PASEGU-918691 format. One line per 4 residues: number of its first residue (from 1); for each residue y negated, x negated, z negated of N, C-alpha, C, O. Coordinates in pm, 1 decimal. Example, Ala and Ser with C-alpha at 12.3 -4.5 7.8 and 13.67 -1.06 7.14 Angstrom:
% residues 2
1	569.0/-1319.0/-780.0/450.0/-1230.0/-780.0/330.0/-1320.0/-780.0/331.9/-1423.6/-846.5  225.0/-1285.0/-708.0/106.0/-1367.0/-714.0/-3.0/-1290.0/-787.0/-113.8/-1340.9/-803.9;
END
This chain:
% residues 128
1	8489.8/-3010.5/-8562.8/8445.4/-2899.7/-8462.5/8585.7/-2809.6/-8423.6/8694.4/-2865.9/-8437.1  8582.9/-2729.5/-8396.1/8654.7/-2617.4/-8343.6/8673.1/-2636.9/-8200.5/8598.4/-2695.1/-8121.8  8789.3/-2576.4/-8178.2/8747.5/-2602.3/-8015.4/8767.5/-2463.2/-7929.7/8824.3/-2452.7/-7821.0  8675.1/-2307.9/-8045.9/8541.3/-2281.9/-7991.6/8477.1/-2266.9/-7930.5/8460.8/-2216.5/-7819.4;
5	8405.6/-2335.4/-8037.2/8300.2/-2466.3/-8040.4/8239.3/-2548.8/-7943.7/8123.7/-2585.2/-7922.0  8371.3/-2572.2/-7881.1/8344.1/-2662.5/-7798.8/8350.3/-2571.5/-7622.1/8315.2/-2603.4/-7508.5  8411.5/-2455.3/-7681.5/8417.1/-2344.1/-7436.1/8312.4/-2307.7/-7495.1/8233.6/-2263.3/-7411.6  8251.3/-2302.5/-7648.9/8099.4/-2222.1/-7607.0/8012.2/-2327.5/-7600.2/7894.2/-2305.5/-7627.3;
9	8047.4/-2438.2/-7569.1/7945.6/-2495.2/-7579.0/7877.1/-2619.9/-7387.0/7782.7/-2679.1/-7334.5  8028.4/-2577.5/-7372.1/8090.3/-2624.5/-7201.0/7996.9/-2496.9/-7191.0/7896.6/-2527.5/-7126.4  7994.0/-2339.9/-7239.7/7968.0/-2237.6/-7136.0/7853.7/-2172.9/-7174.2/7812.9/-2060.0/-7146.8  7806.8/-2262.8/-7243.4/7656.8/-2249.4/-7249.1/7594.2/-2337.6/-7187.3/7476.0/-2323.3/-7156.2;
13	7690.0/-2482.5/-7149.5/7646.8/-2623.1/-7076.4/7612.2/-2486.3/-6874.8/7522.9/-2490.8/-6790.3  7660.9/-2450.5/-6880.2/7770.7/-2403.8/-6760.7/7674.8/-2272.7/-6752.7/7681.2/-2204.2/-6650.7  7587.3/-2236.3/-6855.9/7499.9/-2092.0/-6782.4/7400.0/-2149.5/-6687.9/7379.6/-2149.7/-6566.5  7316.9/-2225.6/-6857.5/7183.0/-2356.8/-6765.5/7222.0/-2427.6/-6638.3/7136.1/-2436.6/-6550.6;
17	7345.2/-2480.2/-6617.4/7343.6/-2606.1/-6519.4/7321.2/-2458.1/-6388.1/7209.6/-2439.8/-6339.4  7419.5/-2384.3/-6355.2/7413.6/-2328.1/-6287.3/7277.0/-2207.0/-6215.2/7252.8/-2161.7/-6103.3  7220.4/-2194.5/-6343.0/7064.1/-2179.2/-6309.9/6994.2/-2252.1/-6226.6/6978.6/-2247.2/-6104.6  6945.5/-2335.3/-6327.5/6894.1/-2457.3/-6296.6/6920.8/-2474.9/-6097.2/6832.4/-2464.2/-6012.2;
21	7132.5/-2516.0/-6064.0/7107.5/-2437.7/-5943.4/7118.5/-2386.9/-5946.0/7214.8/-2355.8/-6016.1  7051.9/-2292.3/-5884.2/6990.2/-2191.0/-5819.1/6832.2/-2186.4/-5798.4/6793.5/-2146.4/-5688.6  6766.3/-2212.2/-5864.5/6699.3/-2269.1/-5883.1/6626.1/-2365.1/-5760.8/6530.7/-2337.2/-5688.3  6716.3/-2499.4/-5768.1/6691.5/-2554.6/-5680.6/6703.6/-2468.9/-5539.4/6633.2/-2455.7/-5439.3;
25	6850.0/-2410.1/-5592.4/6873.1/-2350.6/-5394.9/6722.0/-2283.4/-5304.1/6699.0/-2299.4/-5184.2  6623.9/-2196.9/-5418.2/6533.5/-2125.2/-5397.9/6452.7/-2237.3/-5327.0/6402.6/-2227.1/-5215.0  6446.0/-2369.3/-5426.4/6275.0/-2402.2/-5382.2/6367.1/-2485.7/-5289.9/6343.2/-2432.3/-5181.6  6445.3/-2570.1/-5268.2/6480.2/-2618.7/-5133.3/6466.2/-2531.2/-4966.2/6426.0/-2576.5/-4859.0;
29	6524.0/-2375.5/-5005.6/6512.7/-2310.6/-4913.3/6351.5/-2302.2/-4850.1/6321.1/-2324.3/-4732.9  6229.6/-2252.7/-4995.0/6153.4/-2211.8/-4933.9/6034.3/-2304.3/-4916.6/5914.5/-2279.1/-4903.6  6115.1/-2441.3/-4920.9/6019.7/-2646.2/-4914.6/6066.3/-2567.4/-4789.4/5984.9/-2505.2/-4721.2  6210.2/-2571.0/-4757.8/6270.8/-2682.0/-4641.0/6308.5/-2617.9/-4521.9/6305.5/-2655.0/-4404.6;
33	6379.6/-2413.4/-4628.9/6494.0/-2355.0/-4500.5/6578.8/-2377.9/-4471.9/6634.2/-2487.8/-4475.0  6617.8/-2272.8/-4432.3/6782.5/-2260.9/-4407.0/6822.5/-2299.6/-4277.3/6881.3/-2206.0/-4223.1  6814.4/-2400.8/-4204.9/6892.0/-2453.2/-4113.7/6927.4/-2547.3/-4210.8/6841.5/-2628.0/-4175.0  6992.5/-2614.6/-4321.0/7043.6/-2721.7/-4316.0/7063.9/-2666.0/-4519.1/6979.2/-2594.1/-4572.0;
37	7190.3/-2720.2/-4597.5/7201.4/-2713.1/-4752.9/7130.6/-2881.4/-4746.7/7188.7/-2982.0/-4705.9  6971.1/-2870.6/-4807.6/6951.7/-2876.7/-4903.8/6919.7/-2881.2/-5044.1/6887.9/-2980.8/-5109.2  6929.7/-2780.8/-5077.4/6988.0/-2722.7/-5214.3/7104.6/-2788.7/-5245.4/7095.2/-2901.4/-5294.2  7195.0/-2747.8/-5229.5/7346.2/-2887.3/-5268.2/7317.7/-3034.5/-5200.4/7387.0/-3136.0/-5207.0;
41	7216.7/-3016.7/-5146.3/7174.2/-3223.7/-5109.5/7185.6/-3240.5/-5199.0/7283.1/-3275.2/-5265.7  7060.7/-3213.6/-5227.2/6966.7/-3252.4/-5353.4/7011.3/-3172.2/-5499.9/6943.4/-3232.0/-5583.4  7079.8/-3081.9/-5562.8/7179.1/-3135.7/-5622.6/7285.6/-3176.8/-5667.0/7331.0/-3179.0/-5781.4  7322.0/-3207.6/-5577.0/7442.4/-3319.2/-5622.7/7382.6/-3458.6/-5672.0/7413.2/-3514.2/-5777.5;
45	7272.2/-3515.3/-5556.3/7189.8/-3580.8/-5598.8/7195.3/-3655.6/-5712.3/7248.2/-3757.7/-5756.2  7098.5/-3540.4/-5753.8/6980.8/-3566.5/-5824.7/7115.0/-3535.6/-5955.8/7139.1/-3636.3/-6022.3  7185.5/-3427.5/-5987.7/7260.8/-3491.8/-6056.5/7317.0/-3584.0/-6065.8/7308.6/-3651.1/-6168.6  7361.8/-3605.0/-6005.5/7429.9/-3770.4/-5990.8/7364.1/-3877.2/-6093.7/7406.0/-3942.5/-6189.2;
49	7234.6/-3861.6/-6023.4/7138.2/-3984.6/-6147.9/7121.8/-3947.9/-6242.1/7079.4/-4028.9/-6324.5  7142.5/-3822.2/-6280.8/7109.4/-3780.2/-6382.5/7236.5/-3793.0/-6469.9/7206.9/-3802.6/-6589.0  7351.2/-3795.5/-6448.6/7499.1/-3862.1/-6463.9/7476.3/-4005.7/-6487.9/7431.4/-3967.9/-6379.8  7470.6/-4048.5/-6497.3/7424.9/-4180.4/-6469.6/7281.8/-4241.6/-6602.1/7256.5/-4341.3/-6669.7;
53	7248.9/-4162.8/-6586.4/7182.5/-4157.6/-6694.4/7210.6/-4115.1/-6811.0/7201.8/-4201.7/-6898.0  7253.7/-3972.0/-6859.0/7366.0/-3955.5/-6924.7/7454.6/-4058.7/-7006.3/7447.2/-4124.2/-7110.3  7566.0/-4030.8/-6873.3/7572.0/-4174.8/-6925.2/7632.1/-4334.9/-7037.9/7722.9/-4359.9/-7117.3  7512.3/-4406.0/-6976.7/7387.4/-4520.4/-7062.3/7365.0/-4456.5/-7171.1/7400.7/-4502.6/-7279.5;
57	7282.6/-4303.8/-7155.3/7274.6/-4261.2/-7337.4/7324.2/-4260.9/-7407.7/7301.6/-4281.3/-7527.0  7437.6/-4228.9/-7333.2/7545.1/-4157.4/-7452.1/7620.5/-4238.7/-7474.1/7672.9/-4208.5/-7581.3  7690.9/-4394.3/-7410.1/7725.4/-4483.8/-7459.5/7624.9/-4557.0/-7523.9/7679.6/-4657.9/-7568.5  7518.9/-4557.3/-7548.4/7456.3/-4557.1/-7695.9/7453.7/-4611.5/-7804.9/7464.2/-4703.0/-7886.6;
61	7422.7/-4448.6/-7744.9/7383.2/-4385.3/-7924.4/7470.3/-4325.3/-7931.8/7420.3/-4212.9/-7934.2  7638.4/-4303.8/-7941.9/7760.6/-4224.6/-8003.6/7790.4/-4317.1/-8109.1/7773.7/-4438.8/-8116.9  7868.2/-4179.6/-8238.7/7852.4/-4116.5/-8168.1/7794.2/-4004.4/-8208.3/7717.7/-3984.9/-8302.8  7865.0/-3885.5/-8076.3/7786.6/-3796.0/-8099.2/7911.7/-3674.6/-8052.9/8023.0/-3682.1/-8000.7;
65	7845.5/-3589.9/-8091.7/7916.5/-3428.7/-8086.8/8007.9/-3417.7/-7971.7/7952.6/-3432.0/-7862.7  8131.6/-3396.1/-7970.3/8224.1/-3363.7/-7886.7/8145.6/-3260.4/-7765.7/8118.7/-3276.8/-7646.7  8128.1/-3163.0/-7850.1/8023.4/-3037.1/-7828.0/7878.9/-3065.1/-7765.1/7819.8/-2982.1/-7696.1  7834.2/-3178.8/-7793.8/7751.0/-3234.7/-7729.5/7702.5/-3273.5/-7587.1/7600.3/-3249.1/-7522.8;
69	7842.5/-3359.6/-7557.9/7840.4/-3394.4/-7493.2/7898.0/-3335.3/-7415.8/7847.6/-3350.0/-7304.5  8017.7/-3246.0/-7416.6/8075.9/-3172.7/-7338.8/7961.2/-2989.5/-7269.9/7972.1/-2907.6/-7178.7  7901.3/-3005.6/-7343.8/7753.3/-2927.4/-7304.9/7672.9/-3010.9/-7173.4/7665.9/-3009.5/-7050.5  7644.6/-3048.7/-7236.3/7547.0/-3116.8/-7141.1/7658.2/-3206.8/-6959.2/7603.3/-3204.7/-6849.0;
73	7805.2/-3270.7/-6978.8/7819.8/-3332.8/-6905.1/7944.5/-3228.8/-6838.1/7951.9/-3225.0/-6715.3  7991.3/-3188.5/-6877.7/8140.8/-3052.3/-6778.2/8050.9/-2945.0/-6806.8/8059.4/-2839.2/-6744.4  7936.3/-2969.9/-6926.2/7877.0/-2759.4/-6854.5/7752.9/-2807.2/-6807.0/7776.4/-2834.7/-6689.3  7646.6/-2830.4/-6827.8/7505.7/-2828.8/-6788.5/7531.0/-2902.6/-6619.5/7548.4/-2833.3/-6519.2;
77	7528.0/-3043.6/-6619.7/7620.7/-3111.0/-6507.5/7732.3/-3084.9/-6399.6/7744.4/-3114.5/-6280.8  7802.4/-3022.4/-6483.9/7924.1/-2995.5/-6368.5/7945.3/-2868.0/-6366.6/8049.6/-2835.6/-6309.8  7830.9/-2716.3/-6444.0/7770.6/-2657.0/-6290.2/7619.8/-2698.2/-6220.7/7598.7/-2637.2/-6115.8  7556.3/-2753.5/-6245.6/7463.6/-2817.3/-6108.6/7506.2/-2856.5/-6034.3/7520.1/-2799.6/-5926.1;
81	7548.1/-2979.2/-6063.1/7634.3/-3030.4/-5894.1/7767.6/-2996.4/-5834.2/7880.9/-3028.7/-5869.7  7717.0/-2909.1/-5715.4/7828.7/-2792.8/-5745.7/7895.4/-2857.0/-5592.8/7815.6/-2846.7/-5499.6  8040.8/-2925.9/-5554.3/8100.6/-3010.8/-5501.5/8157.2/-2919.7/-5453.4/8226.0/-2969.9/-5364.5  8185.5/-2734.1/-5455.9/8247.4/-2697.9/-5459.7/8216.6/-2595.1/-5277.0/8283.3/-2563.0/-5178.6;
85	8083.9/-2582.3/-5324.2/7973.6/-2539.7/-5279.8/7941.9/-2662.9/-5177.3/7916.6/-2645.7/-5058.1  7945.7/-2753.5/-5223.7/7955.8/-2872.7/-5068.3/8013.1/-2904.2/-4966.2/7985.0/-2963.4/-4862.0  8195.5/-2801.0/-5061.6/8313.6/-2876.0/-4960.6/8256.8/-2716.5/-4828.5/8260.4/-2721.2/-4705.5  8220.5/-2620.5/-4899.3/8226.8/-2474.5/-4779.1/8152.5/-2541.9/-4709.4/8198.6/-2591.4/-4606.6;
89	8007.5/-2564.3/-4747.9/7849.4/-2644.4/-4658.7/7890.4/-2721.4/-4575.4/7816.6/-2728.9/-4477.2  8048.1/-2831.8/-4570.6/8044.9/-2867.5/-4490.7/8163.1/-2852.9/-4426.6/8237.5/-2950.2/-4438.6  8203.9/-2763.0/-4362.7/8318.0/-2665.5/-4291.2/8241.8/-2585.3/-4283.2/8323.1/-2496.3/-4258.6  8112.9/-2515.8/-4282.3/8066.4/-2420.5/-4256.7/7917.0/-2503.0/-4120.4/7863.2/-2428.3/-4038.7;
93	7880.9/-2653.3/-4128.4/7850.8/-2684.9/-4097.4/7913.1/-2705.9/-3949.3/7855.5/-2703.1/-3840.6  8011.4/-2721.6/-3971.6/8168.8/-2785.5/-3855.4/8149.9/-2664.3/-3753.5/8105.3/-2671.1/-3638.9  8199.4/-2539.2/-3830.2/8217.3/-2408.7/-3741.9/8135.8/-2438.6/-3690.6/8157.0/-2467.1/-3572.8  7957.7/-2455.5/-3754.3/7880.1/-2345.1/-3653.0/7751.2/-2376.2/-3630.3/7639.8/-2324.9/-3619.1;
97	7844.6/-2547.1/-3626.1/7739.5/-2615.7/-3542.0/7771.0/-2717.2/-3489.2/7799.2/-2691.6/-3372.1  7789.7/-2888.5/-3524.9/7853.8/-2988.2/-3445.4/7949.7/-3052.2/-3565.8/7940.2/-3016.5/-3683.2  8040.4/-3148.7/-3519.2/8158.1/-3238.4/-3634.4/8026.5/-3308.7/-3702.9/8009.4/-3319.6/-3824.3  7932.0/-3356.6/-3594.8/7785.8/-3473.3/-3639.9/7733.2/-3430.0/-3707.4/7725.4/-3508.1/-3802.3;
101	7668.5/-3318.8/-3732.5/7641.3/-3306.0/-3807.0/7691.4/-3237.9/-3971.8/7614.0/-3207.9/-4062.7  7793.0/-3230.2/-3972.6/7860.3/-3196.4/-4050.6/7921.2/-3340.3/-4114.7/7946.7/-3351.5/-4234.6  7935.4/-3418.6/-4043.5/7968.6/-3549.0/-4085.0/7818.4/-3617.3/-4146.6/7811.2/-3660.1/-4261.8  7755.2/-3618.6/-4094.5/7619.6/-3658.1/-4120.4/7612.2/-3629.4/-4308.4/7590.0/-3711.0/-4397.9;
105	7643.0/-3470.0/-4316.4/7617.8/-3437.4/-4456.7/7738.3/-3490.8/-4569.0/7740.4/-3492.4/-4692.1  7836.9/-3533.4/-4463.8/7946.7/-3532.7/-4546.4/7952.1/-3688.7/-4601.0/8033.5/-3719.5/-4688.1  7832.7/-3814.7/-4527.5/7848.1/-3863.0/-4544.4/7691.8/-3941.3/-4659.6/7685.1/-4021.0/-4753.2  7578.3/-3846.9/-4567.5/7482.1/-3809.6/-4673.6/7518.4/-3804.6/-4824.1/7477.0/-3893.3/-4898.6;
109	7578.7/-3724.4/-4860.7/7566.2/-3616.3/-4963.6/7656.1/-3705.7/-5113.1/7605.8/-3709.0/-5225.4  7804.0/-3775.5/-5075.3/7854.3/-3867.3/-5086.6/7787.0/-4020.3/-5117.4/7768.1/-4067.4/-5229.5  7769.6/-4056.4/-5044.7/7671.5/-4269.2/-5040.9/7524.1/-4206.0/-5122.6/7466.1/-4297.9/-5180.4  7486.0/-4132.3/-5131.1/7317.1/-4117.4/-5166.3/7362.3/-4065.0/-5344.8/7315.4/-4119.0/-5445.0;
113	7450.1/-3963.8/-5345.1/7560.0/-3939.2/-5434.7/7624.9/-4033.4/-5541.4/7653.1/-4007.0/-5658.3  7641.9/-4153.6/-5469.9/7689.4/-4218.4/-5597.6/7535.4/-4290.5/-5612.5/7476.8/-4306.8/-5719.5  7472.6/-4339.0/-5444.4/7392.7/-4461.0/-5497.4/7299.9/-4335.1/-5669.6/7285.8/-4364.6/-5788.2  7265.5/-4218.0/-5599.4/7222.6/-4108.0/-5751.6/7262.4/-4216.4/-5861.4/7175.2/-4277.6/-5923.0;
117	7396.0/-4236.7/-5882.4/7461.2/-4258.0/-6001.6/7446.9/-4355.4/-6035.3/7398.0/-4394.5/-6141.3  7498.1/-4426.1/-5927.4/7414.3/-4630.6/-5990.7/7301.7/-4647.7/-5986.4/7266.9/-4757.4/-6030.1  7130.4/-4505.9/-5907.5/7044.8/-4589.7/-5999.3/7012.5/-4483.4/-6122.5/6894.5/-4470.3/-6155.3  7113.4/-4408.3/-6190.2/7054.5/-4360.4/-6337.9/7085.5/-4428.6/-6383.3/7004.9/-4470.1/-6466.6;
121	7229.3/-4509.0/-6376.9/7328.4/-4636.2/-6404.3/7200.3/-4726.0/-6455.5/7171.2/-4741.5/-6574.1  7125.5/-4785.4/-6337.5/7040.3/-4888.0/-6357.8/6939.7/-4863.0/-6448.6/6880.4/-4937.7/-6526.4  6924.0/-4660.9/-6409.0/6756.8/-4670.0/-6478.3/6769.0/-4675.7/-6576.1/6663.4/-4723.2/-6617.7  6894.6/-4641.7/-6733.7/6947.5/-4599.4/-6806.8/6918.1/-4693.7/-6853.3/6824.8/-4695.7/-6933.5;
125	7009.6/-4842.8/-6808.7/6972.8/-4988.9/-6858.6/6920.2/-5028.6/-6932.1/6938.6/-5090.3/-7037.0  6788.5/-4964.2/-6832.8/6645.0/-5065.6/-6861.3/6538.1/-4981.2/-6967.5/6444.2/-5019.3/-7037.5  6602.6/-4844.9/-6942.5/6489.4/-4728.0/-7045.5/6535.1/-4709.7/-7185.5/6498.8/-4779.6/-7280.1  6618.7/-4608.9/-7190.9/6728.2/-4605.3/-7330.4/6817.9/-4718.6/-7379.6/6889.4/-4702.3/-7478.4;
END
């Protein structure tokens, strides 16, 4: 598979992941309000969980094309999980609110994303 195909696969996955991330933000804003970065938190936790499932699936169903693997991991989930936005949210919460709120968001994001990944791995091992 050519290098160009790999880049296109990553780009296509990234476009889909970014649109899905935006959708999660809009839905979270609608249902949970603007006072906390719920969209980023939901995207990071669910994306980490999905990554856990995906890693199990890929490990059990290899060999898949590099383009498919990179489309899903680097492109789709890379754009969907938004740790760059997460970093900005932590700084903004610290600046606009308190260190305690920023710290709670930071810890919740990290711990729950890792728990999501472990949950995805565990579920993936059982159902895939």
